[in-house]
C-alpha positions as a LaTeX table, in Angstrom:
\begin{tabular}{lrrr}
\hline
Residue & $x$ (\AA) & $y$ (\AA) & $z$ (\AA) \\
\hline
Unk1 & 96.78 & 92.28 & 108.98 \\
Unk2 & 94.35 & 95.06 & 108.29 \\
Unk3 & 92.20 & 95.08 & 105.07 \\
Unk4 & 93.20 & 98.85 & 105.07 \\
Unk5 & 96.88 & 98.32 & 104.62 \\
Unk6 & 97.85 & 96.46 & 101.57 \\
Unk7 & 101.42 & 94.86 & 101.42 \\
Unk8 & 103.13 & 93.80 & 98.23 \\
Unk9 & 106.82 & 93.10 & 97.33 \\
Unk10 & 108.25 & 94.16 & 94.16 \\
Unk11 & 112.13 & 94.21 & 93.24 \\
Unk12 & 112.89 & 93.68 & 96.84 \\
Unk13 & 110.96 & 96.67 & 97.76 \\
Unk14 & 108.19 & 96.26 & 100.35 \\
Unk15 & 105.21 & 98.47 & 99.29 \\
Unk16 & 102.69 & 99.40 & 102.26 \\
Unk17 & 99.85 & 101.14 & 100.72 \\
Unk18 & 97.16 & 102.93 & 103.03 \\
Unk19 & 93.81 & 101.72 & 101.34 \\
Unk20 & 90.80 & 103.27 & 103.25 \\
Unk21 & 89.79 & 106.07 & 100.61 \\
Unk22 & 86.15 & 106.48 & 102.35 \\
Unk23 & 87.81 & 107.81 & 105.55 \\
Unk24 & 90.56 & 109.57 & 103.70 \\
Unk25 & 93.01 & 106.90 & 104.81 \\
Unk26 & 92.34 & 107.95 & 108.63 \\
Unk27 & 94.63 & 105.36 & 110.66 \\
Unk28 & 92.74 & 102.92 & 112.98 \\
Unk29 & 94.60 & 101.01 & 115.65 \\
Unk30 & 94.32 & 97.94 & 113.27 \\
Unk31 & 96.05 & 99.93 & 110.39 \\
Unk32 & 98.99 & 100.86 & 112.90 \\
Unk33 & 99.42 & 97.27 & 113.98 \\
Unk34 & 99.64 & 96.10 & 110.40 \\
Unk35 & 102.10 & 98.94 & 109.55 \\
Unk36 & 104.19 & 98.02 & 112.64 \\
Unk37 & 104.09 & 94.27 & 111.58 \\
Unk38 & 105.18 & 95.00 & 108.13 \\
Unk39 & 108.29 & 97.28 & 109.09 \\
Unk40 & 109.40 & 94.46 & 111.36 \\
Unk41 & 108.96 & 91.88 & 108.82 \\
Unk42 & 110.99 & 93.73 & 106.34 \\
Unk43 & 113.79 & 93.94 & 108.93 \\
Unk44 & 113.84 & 90.25 & 109.48 \\
Unk45 & 113.15 & 89.13 & 105.72 \\
Unk46 & 116.55 & 89.21 & 103.67 \\
Unk47 & 114.83 & 89.49 & 100.41 \\
Unk48 & 113.45 & 92.83 & 101.64 \\
Unk49 & 115.72 & 95.74 & 101.16 \\
Unk50 & 113.66 & 98.80 & 101.20 \\
Unk51 & 110.05 & 99.80 & 102.43 \\
Unk52 & 107.82 & 102.35 & 100.53 \\
Unk53 & 104.92 & 103.78 & 102.53 \\
Unk54 & 102.21 & 105.41 & 100.38 \\
Unk55 & 98.49 & 105.98 & 99.89 \\
Unk56 & 96.79 & 107.09 & 96.71 \\
Unk57 & 97.25 & 109.94 & 94.00 \\
Unk58 & 94.48 & 111.82 & 96.01 \\
Unk59 & 95.29 & 111.08 & 99.61 \\
Unk60 & 98.20 & 110.12 & 101.99 \\
Unk61 & 96.24 & 110.20 & 105.25 \\
Unk62 & 93.90 & 112.37 & 107.01 \\
Unk63 & 95.68 & 111.48 & 110.42 \\
Unk64 & 94.25 & 109.38 & 113.43 \\
Unk65 & 90.77 & 107.85 & 113.17 \\
Unk66 & 89.26 & 110.23 & 115.92 \\
Unk67 & 86.31 & 107.78 & 116.66 \\
Unk68 & 88.78 & 104.97 & 117.05 \\
Unk69 & 91.15 & 107.26 & 119.49 \\
Unk70 & 88.64 & 108.92 & 121.37 \\
Unk71 & 88.43 & 106.30 & 123.96 \\
Unk72 & 92.11 & 106.80 & 124.78 \\
Unk73 & 95.37 & 104.76 & 124.35 \\
Unk74 & 95.47 & 101.07 & 124.20 \\
Unk75 & 97.79 & 99.90 & 127.10 \\
Unk76 & 101.24 & 101.08 & 127.28 \\
Unk77 & 102.42 & 103.46 & 124.73 \\
Unk78 & 105.69 & 101.81 & 123.41 \\
Unk79 & 103.69 & 98.51 & 123.04 \\
Unk80 & 100.37 & 100.01 & 121.69 \\
Unk81 & 99.84 & 99.59 & 117.98 \\
Unk82 & 100.78 & 103.41 & 117.29 \\
Unk83 & 103.88 & 103.05 & 119.66 \\
Unk84 & 104.91 & 99.89 & 117.88 \\
Unk85 & 104.66 & 101.72 & 114.64 \\
Unk86 & 106.61 & 104.81 & 115.47 \\
Unk87 & 109.22 & 103.16 & 117.53 \\
Unk88 & 109.49 & 100.54 & 114.59 \\
Unk89 & 109.86 & 102.96 & 111.93 \\
Unk90 & 112.18 & 105.31 & 113.92 \\
Unk91 & 114.62 & 102.15 & 114.64 \\
Unk92 & 114.21 & 100.34 & 111.02 \\
Unk93 & 117.68 & 99.59 & 110.01 \\
Unk94 & 116.49 & 99.25 & 106.37 \\
Unk95 & 115.74 & 102.48 & 104.42 \\
Unk96 & 112.01 & 103.74 & 104.43 \\
Unk97 & 110.68 & 105.91 & 101.61 \\
Unk98 & 107.49 & 107.64 & 101.48 \\
Unk99 & 105.38 & 108.86 & 98.60 \\
Unk100 & 102.77 & 111.44 & 99.56 \\
Unk101 & 99.97 & 113.02 & 97.78 \\
Unk102 & 96.90 & 115.14 & 99.01 \\
Unk103 & 96.14 & 115.25 & 102.74 \\
Unk104 & 99.05 & 114.48 & 105.00 \\
Unk105 & 97.61 & 115.45 & 108.57 \\
Unk106 & 99.05 & 114.78 & 111.85 \\
Unk107 & 100.89 & 111.59 & 111.82 \\
Unk108 & 100.71 & 111.77 & 108.24 \\
Unk109 & 103.40 & 114.71 & 108.35 \\
Unk110 & 105.26 & 113.29 & 111.64 \\
Unk111 & 105.95 & 109.87 & 110.33 \\
Unk112 & 107.82 & 111.30 & 107.50 \\
Unk113 & 110.48 & 112.64 & 109.97 \\
Unk114 & 111.58 & 109.14 & 110.34 \\
Unk115 & 111.58 & 108.26 & 106.61 \\
Unk116 & 114.96 & 108.39 & 104.69 \\
Unk117 & 113.46 & 109.77 & 101.58 \\
Unk118 & 110.17 & 111.68 & 100.79 \\
Unk119 & 108.51 & 112.28 & 97.47 \\
Unk120 & 105.46 & 114.87 & 97.58 \\
Unk121 & 102.90 & 115.64 & 94.95 \\
Unk122 & 102.31 & 119.24 & 94.47 \\
Unk123 & 98.76 & 118.77 & 95.67 \\
Unk124 & 100.06 & 117.68 & 99.15 \\
Unk125 & 98.64 & 119.67 & 102.17 \\
Unk126 & 100.80 & 118.94 & 105.27 \\
Unk127 & 99.58 & 119.72 & 108.63 \\
Unk128 & 100.07 & 119.13 & 112.44 \\
Unk129 & 97.08 & 120.31 & 114.04 \\
Unk130 & 97.45 & 118.80 & 117.55 \\
Unk131 & 97.11 & 121.64 & 119.55 \\
Unk132 & 94.06 & 122.68 & 117.67 \\
Unk133 & 92.61 & 119.17 & 118.82 \\
Unk134 & 93.42 & 119.54 & 122.44 \\
Unk135 & 96.25 & 117.11 & 121.82 \\
Unk136 & 100.15 & 117.57 & 121.79 \\
Unk137 & 102.88 & 116.62 & 119.26 \\
Unk138 & 103.74 & 113.05 & 118.85 \\
Unk139 & 106.31 & 111.07 & 116.76 \\
Unk140 & 109.30 & 113.02 & 118.39 \\
Unk141 & 108.37 & 116.00 & 116.43 \\
Unk142 & 108.76 & 118.18 & 119.36 \\
Unk143 & 112.38 & 116.99 & 119.43 \\
Unk144 & 113.06 & 116.79 & 115.54 \\
Unk145 & 111.42 & 120.05 & 114.25 \\
Unk146 & 113.15 & 122.44 & 116.47 \\
Unk147 & 116.57 & 120.80 & 115.73 \\
Unk148 & 116.15 & 120.65 & 112.24 \\
Unk149 & 113.97 & 124.11 & 111.46 \\
Unk150 & 114.69 & 126.08 & 114.59 \\
Unk151 & 112.40 & 126.70 & 117.35 \\
Unk152 & 110.49 & 129.42 & 116.00 \\
Unk153 & 109.59 & 127.81 & 112.84 \\
Unk154 & 108.68 & 124.56 & 114.71 \\
Unk155 & 106.70 & 126.45 & 117.11 \\
Unk156 & 104.67 & 127.88 & 114.08 \\
Unk157 & 103.62 & 124.64 & 112.63 \\
Unk158 & 102.95 & 123.06 & 116.19 \\
Unk159 & 101.21 & 125.78 & 117.95 \\
Unk160 & 99.26 & 127.27 & 115.00 \\
Unk161 & 98.87 & 123.86 & 113.34 \\
Unk162 & 98.39 & 125.45 & 109.90 \\
Unk163 & 98.70 & 123.81 & 106.55 \\
Unk164 & 101.48 & 123.98 & 104.25 \\
Unk165 & 102.29 & 122.83 & 100.77 \\
Unk166 & 104.93 & 120.68 & 99.10 \\
Unk167 & 107.21 & 123.70 & 98.02 \\
Unk168 & 106.98 & 124.98 & 101.60 \\
Unk169 & 107.94 & 121.57 & 102.89 \\
Unk170 & 110.93 & 121.38 & 100.41 \\
Unk171 & 112.05 & 124.80 & 101.47 \\
Unk172 & 112.19 & 123.61 & 105.01 \\
Unk173 & 113.99 & 120.47 & 104.26 \\
Unk174 & 111.20 & 117.99 & 105.19 \\
Unk175 & 111.04 & 116.44 & 101.81 \\
Unk176 & 113.34 & 115.49 & 98.87 \\
Unk177 & 111.29 & 116.40 & 95.69 \\
Unk178 & 108.05 & 117.94 & 94.72 \\
Unk179 & 106.31 & 115.92 & 91.93 \\
Unk180 & 103.37 & 115.88 & 89.79 \\
Unk181 & 100.82 & 113.74 & 91.66 \\
Unk182 & 100.85 & 111.11 & 89.06 \\
Unk183 & 104.45 & 110.64 & 88.98 \\
Unk184 & 104.83 & 110.77 & 92.93 \\
Unk185 & 104.88 & 106.98 & 93.44 \\
Unk186 & 106.93 & 106.34 & 90.35 \\
Unk187 & 109.62 & 108.74 & 91.46 \\
Unk188 & 109.72 & 107.19 & 94.95 \\
Unk189 & 109.75 & 103.63 & 93.58 \\
Unk190 & 112.63 & 104.61 & 91.45 \\
Unk191 & 114.73 & 105.68 & 94.34 \\
Unk192 & 113.65 & 102.58 & 96.24 \\
Unk193 & 114.95 & 100.35 & 93.51 \\
Unk194 & 118.18 & 102.28 & 93.36 \\
Unk195 & 118.50 & 101.49 & 97.16 \\
Unk196 & 117.61 & 97.83 & 96.90 \\
Unk197 & 120.40 & 97.60 & 94.18 \\
Unk198 & 123.21 & 99.08 & 96.45 \\
Unk199 & 125.20 & 97.07 & 98.89 \\
Unk200 & 122.84 & 96.31 & 101.62 \\
Unk201 & 125.31 & 96.29 & 104.56 \\
Unk202 & 126.74 & 99.58 & 103.56 \\
Unk203 & 123.18 & 101.20 & 103.28 \\
Unk204 & 122.36 & 99.72 & 106.75 \\
Unk205 & 125.53 & 101.35 & 108.11 \\
Unk206 & 125.33 & 104.79 & 106.59 \\
Unk207 & 121.43 & 104.89 & 108.03 \\
Unk208 & 123.09 & 103.89 & 111.72 \\
Unk209 & 125.51 & 106.75 & 111.37 \\
Unk210 & 122.96 & 109.16 & 110.15 \\
Unk211 & 120.69 & 108.28 & 113.00 \\
Unk212 & 123.31 & 107.76 & 115.82 \\
Unk213 & 123.21 & 111.19 & 117.49 \\
Unk214 & 119.45 & 111.14 & 118.06 \\
Unk215 & 118.77 & 107.52 & 119.13 \\
Unk216 & 118.45 & 108.07 & 122.98 \\
Unk217 & 117.18 & 111.51 & 122.94 \\
Unk218 & 114.41 & 110.53 & 120.26 \\
Unk219 & 113.21 & 107.48 & 122.35 \\
Unk220 & 112.86 & 109.77 & 125.42 \\
Unk221 & 111.05 & 112.37 & 123.24 \\
Unk222 & 108.65 & 109.61 & 121.76 \\
Unk223 & 107.79 & 108.28 & 125.35 \\
Unk224 & 107.30 & 111.49 & 126.97 \\
Unk225 & 104.94 & 112.54 & 123.91 \\
Unk226 & 103.20 & 109.19 & 124.03 \\
Unk227 & 102.35 & 109.67 & 127.88 \\
Unk228 & 101.22 & 113.14 & 127.56 \\
Unk229 & 99.19 & 112.42 & 124.30 \\
Unk230 & 97.40 & 109.88 & 126.25 \\
Unk231 & 96.59 & 112.22 & 128.90 \\
Unk232 & 95.35 & 114.63 & 126.39 \\
Unk233 & 93.08 & 112.22 & 124.55 \\
Unk234 & 91.08 & 112.33 & 128.03 \\
Unk235 & 91.01 & 115.97 & 128.51 \\
Unk236 & 87.98 & 118.09 & 128.47 \\
Unk237 & 89.64 & 120.19 & 125.65 \\
Unk238 & 90.02 & 116.95 & 123.48 \\
Unk239 & 86.46 & 116.07 & 124.15 \\
Unk240 & 85.17 & 119.47 & 122.72 \\
Unk241 & 87.47 & 119.46 & 119.80 \\
Unk242 & 86.40 & 115.75 & 119.05 \\
Unk243 & 82.73 & 116.62 & 119.34 \\
Unk244 & 83.21 & 119.88 & 117.30 \\
Unk245 & 84.78 & 117.76 & 114.67 \\
Unk246 & 81.80 & 115.05 & 114.61 \\
Unk247 & 79.18 & 118.06 & 114.51 \\
Unk248 & 81.20 & 119.82 & 111.88 \\
Unk249 & 81.42 & 123.24 & 113.79 \\
Unk250 & 84.24 & 125.39 & 115.29 \\
Unk251 & 85.33 & 124.21 & 118.69 \\
Unk252 & 84.81 & 126.63 & 121.68 \\
Unk253 & 87.62 & 126.69 & 124.14 \\
Unk254 & 86.69 & 129.90 & 125.56 \\
Unk255 & 85.52 & 128.44 & 128.84 \\
Unk256 & 88.86 & 126.57 & 129.50 \\
Unk257 & 91.82 & 127.91 & 131.67 \\
\hline
\end{tabular}
């Protein structure tokens, strides 16, 4: 278990809190492993009926810890910490709810595509800057975003990698509700308690039906993205992007073809 992911259980709701404020909750391999273990634990524990993923009132997550990921993927993607988390989240039979405030960068946005309900504070800044960093989409976002939003809107988000706010996310259908930052977690927890009070088998059956059409395609997309993401991490473009990030300057891709 990572010291930067706290796990508590309240009213049959498992609360996973990203708690690394000094790095804006940037996700390390250890944090991914802790999240994956907790999601699997919820699936196996009959006393847990719902999981809430959240950060703080100021920050959800700034995305991957670049210093931790610069060395490349750890083993096979599906069994790596990030792979275990993404596949576990996507295949979870019990509902998963997210409460998001502040930065929600990269995986901080794409993980939400696999949550059943998402509540976002009006200070939330979503962004998927994969291409900007010399990388590629992950979390099956290259499949789900075009299906949900249409290709051109998905291309804008993934190719340009710009930020968008909570009202825009609500307009796109990516979140359920825009909240005041101080109320985001409270509203998400209320939804979790409501889910926990409902017939558990009926909730699981409904979720399976909602997800059934995408199961095989989603797995294929995640594997393809994971393989290419690992290759891109070793690319000269990513090396320049990471170096520029560390040096707090704009990357220069003019010499690449």
